[in-house]
Every structure is written in structure tokens, then in C-alpha cells.
Backbone as CSV, one residue per row, in Angstrom:
resi,resn,N_x,N_y,N_z,CA_x,CA_y,CA_z,C_x,C_y,C_z
1,UNK,11.504,-63.170,39.325,10.540,-64.063,39.851,9.264,-63.907,39.018
2,UNK,8.860,-64.943,38.319,7.639,-64.899,37.493,6.469,-65.412,38.311
3,UNK,5.580,-64.543,38.604,4.324,-64.880,39.303,3.274,-63.864,38.919
4,UNK,2.106,-63.958,39.568,0.997,-63.037,39.220,1.309,-61.568,39.621
5,UNK,2.316,-61.375,40.501,2.607,-60.020,40.933,3.906,-59.492,40.351
6,UNK,4.935,-60.276,40.334,6.233,-59.854,39.829,6.516,-60.517,38.464
7,UNK,6.532,-59.698,37.432,6.859,-60.202,36.090,5.953,-61.325,35.564
8,UNK,4.652,-61.138,35.573,3.808,-62.198,35.003,4.106,-62.381,33.535
9,UNK,4.126,-63.631,33.144,4.491,-63.962,31.749,3.620,-63.289,30.721
10,UNK,2.299,-63.129,31.003,1.411,-62.529,30.027,1.668,-61.027,29.823
11,UNK,2.575,-60.434,30.558,2.938,-58.997,30.357,4.305,-58.843,29.717
12,UNK,4.811,-59.904,29.039,6.076,-59.872,28.394,5.860,-60.341,26.924
13,UNK,6.301,-59.541,25.995,6.282,-59.891,24.538,7.595,-59.611,23.937
14,UNK,8.163,-60.616,23.263,9.462,-60.441,22.591,10.606,-60.016,23.503
15,UNK,10.525,-60.476,24.736,11.555,-60.179,25.724,11.398,-58.794,26.360
16,UNK,10.342,-58.065,26.039,10.116,-56.733,26.620,8.920,-56.787,27.565
17,UNK,9.183,-56.359,28.809,8.048,-56.314,29.782,7.237,-55.069,29.465
18,UNK,5.953,-55.211,29.599,5.002,-54.146,29.323,5.300,-52.909,30.179
19,UNK,5.617,-53.109,31.428,5.905,-51.947,32.324,7.105,-51.156,31.780
20,UNK,8.113,-51.829,31.228,9.254,-51.109,30.701,8.892,-50.312,29.468
21,UNK,8.032,-50.887,28.638,7.556,-50.120,27.462,6.726,-48.905,27.864
22,UNK,5.896,-49.104,28.890,5.089,-47.961,29.357,5.977,-46.921,29.889
23,UNK,6.940,-47.254,30.735,7.908,-46.297,31.320,8.636,-45.572,30.251
24,UNK,9.089,-46.273,29.226,9.861,-45.620,28.160,9.028,-44.687,27.277
25,UNK,7.698,-44.842,27.362,6.848,-44.024,26.479,6.454,-42.688,27.123
26,UNK,6.856,-42.417,28.336,6.430,-41.213,29.001,7.510,-40.583,29.854
27,UNK,7.226,-39.371,30.299,8.176,-38.724,31.201,8.170,-39.386,32.563
28,UNK,9.150,-39.101,33.353,9.215,-39.646,34.702,8.015,-39.188,35.499
29,UNK,7.638,-37.898,35.319,6.455,-37.402,36.005,5.171,-38.123,35.627
30,UNK,5.029,-38.384,34.376,3.864,-39.087,33.885,3.871,-40.553,34.440
31,UNK,5.030,-41.187,34.457,5.106,-42.527,34.973,4.766,-42.550,36.462
32,UNK,5.217,-41.549,37.180,4.877,-41.467,38.606,3.347,-41.394,38.785
33,UNK,2.679,-40.599,37.958,1.242,-40.511,38.043,0.553,-41.810,37.672
34,UNK,1.091,-42.510,36.691,0.579,-43.831,36.316,0.731,-44.782,37.483
35,UNK,1.837,-44.786,38.140,2.067,-45.673,39.272,1.147,-45.292,40.463
36,UNK,1.011,-44.026,40.686,0.142,-43.567,41.768,-1.316,-44.023,41.566
37,UNK,-1.773,-43.916,40.345,-3.124,-44.328,40.058,-3.304,-45.856,40.260
38,UNK,-2.303,-46.630,39.878,-2.390,-48.063,40.082,-2.288,-48.468,41.543
39,UNK,-1.498,-47.760,42.343,-1.460,-48.013,43.780,-2.885,-47.785,44.361
40,UNK,-3.506,-46.648,43.980,-4.837,-46.324,44.501,-5.841,-47.384,44.045
41,UNK,-5.765,-47.832,42.795,-6.708,-48.842,42.268,-6.603,-50.142,43.060
42,UNK,-5.408,-50.637,43.269,-5.250,-51.923,43.930,-5.654,-51.842,45.410
43,UNK,-5.353,-50.752,46.068,-5.759,-50.586,47.447,-7.252,-50.483,47.543
44,UNK,-7.869,-49.706,46.607,-9.291,-49.523,46.634,-10.095,-50.816,46.495
45,UNK,-9.589,-51.696,45.645,-10.359,-52.889,45.362,-9.987,-54.145,46.135
46,UNK,-8.911,-54.132,46.915,-8.402,-55.361,47.473,-9.404,-56.097,48.362
47,UNK,-10.255,-55.434,49.036,-11.209,-56.131,49.944,-12.313,-56.839,49.128
48,UNK,-12.602,-56.326,47.954,-13.748,-56.881,47.144,-13.272,-57.779,46.034
49,UNK,-12.020,-57.755,45.644,-11.612,-58.552,44.459,-10.412,-59.407,44.748
50,UNK,-9.191,-58.767,44.832,-7.965,-59.528,44.800,-7.351,-59.867,46.122
51,UNK,-7.822,-59.320,47.211,-7.273,-59.636,48.520,-5.801,-59.247,48.662
52,UNK,-5.074,-60.086,49.312,-3.606,-59.796,49.570,-2.839,-59.688,48.295
53,UNK,-3.199,-60.390,47.258,-2.492,-60.261,45.973,-2.574,-58.840,45.452
54,UNK,-3.747,-58.212,45.580,-3.886,-56.805,45.158,-3.054,-55.879,45.978
55,UNK,-2.901,-56.185,47.264,-2.007,-55.371,48.124,-0.559,-55.566,47.695
56,UNK,-0.195,-56.775,47.298,1.162,-57.013,46.787,1.387,-56.221,45.497
57,UNK,0.345,-56.206,44.642,0.487,-55.438,43.369,0.618,-53.935,43.680
58,UNK,-0.155,-53.425,44.701,-0.084,-52.067,45.089,1.357,-51.730,45.566
59,UNK,1.950,-52.653,46.297,3.308,-52.431,46.817,4.316,-52.373,45.642
60,UNK,4.122,-53.212,44.643,5.020,-53.183,43.482,4.954,-51.804,42.822
61,UNK,3.731,-51.321,42.604,3.571,-49.987,42.017,4.069,-48.889,42.918
62,UNK,3.895,-49.049,44.216,4.410,-48.044,45.167,5.921,-47.993,45.118
63,UNK,6.582,-49.109,45.013,8.026,-49.110,44.858,8.471,-48.422,43.613
64,UNK,7.774,-48.676,42.485,8.082,-47.944,41.222,7.806,-46.465,41.387
65,UNK,6.754,-46.071,42.080,6.465,-44.693,42.336,7.547,-44.049,43.165
66,UNK,8.034,-44.753,44.179,9.113,-44.201,45.035,10.355,-43.992,44.140
67,UNK,10.666,-44.937,43.281,11.805,-44.786,42.393,11.648,-43.587,41.469
68,UNK,10.480,-43.424,40.911,10.251,-42.264,40.065,10.345,-40.977,40.820
69,UNK,9.772,-40.951,42.037,9.807,-39.731,42.890,11.233,-39.382,43.249
70,UNK,12.045,-40.362,43.514,13.464,-40.139,43.828,14.167,-39.550,42.603
71,UNK,13.854,-40.086,41.436,14.493,-39.563,40.210,14.084,-38.140,39.993
72,UNK,12.824,-37.804,40.171,12.291,-36.476,39.970,12.979,-35.507,40.971
73,UNK,13.059,-35.913,42.231,13.700,-35.092,43.256,15.164,-34.840,42.949
74,UNK,15.851,-35.890,42.542,17.276,-35.783,42.183,17.452,-34.796,40.991
75,UNK,16.624,-34.952,39.991,16.727,-34.068,38.801,16.428,-32.626,39.153
76,UNK,15.490,-32.399,40.049,15.148,-31.044,40.496,16.309,-30.386,41.251
77,UNK,16.983,-31.221,42.085,18.132,-30.701,42.808,19.303,-30.405,41.876
78,UNK,19.451,-31.212,40.836,20.532,-30.954,39.862,20.284,-29.649,39.134
79,UNK,19.058,-29.321,38.884,18.743,-28.043,38.183,19.107,-26.844,39.060
80,UNK,19.036,-27.029,40.375,19.302,-25.913,41.281,20.796,-25.649,41.396
81,UNK,21.611,-26.614,41.004,23.034,-26.406,41.158,23.584,-25.500,40.065
């Protein structure tokens, strides 16, 4: 779905989405921190700038953060085995 929140066209170059390039450039832990910061940013500013759209963006980053946290937790459990 291409819109201002999910896959905006201006964040894709040569068929590569910016978020995928960012994720590929760092560890899962670093990506989780990146997502956490963006969740905080969008929640912090939603009343003064973007309204509900900023809350939607925060939710997108929160879902990516949850995915990264699940991956980290899974990897940590695998190390214990």
C-alpha cells in the first residue's frame, strides 16, 4: 500500500525501500534502537505537527521494533541451547 505512512514513493529508489537499506546496514539491536527512537519522535510530536498520521507512523515503527525484539529474543534463546 503506497501512502504517506506505508511505503511512501519518495522513500524508494531503484526498487529498494529506504527502511530495508537502513535495516541491512546495521545489527538487529541497532535497528531496534532506531525504531524505538522513531516511535518516540512520532508520539512526541503528534499533537503539534502530524496528528493521527504521526500516530500511524509511530505504529509502523512500533511493529518493526516488535519484530526486531522478537528476533533478538529468539537469537538469545538459541545461544542458550
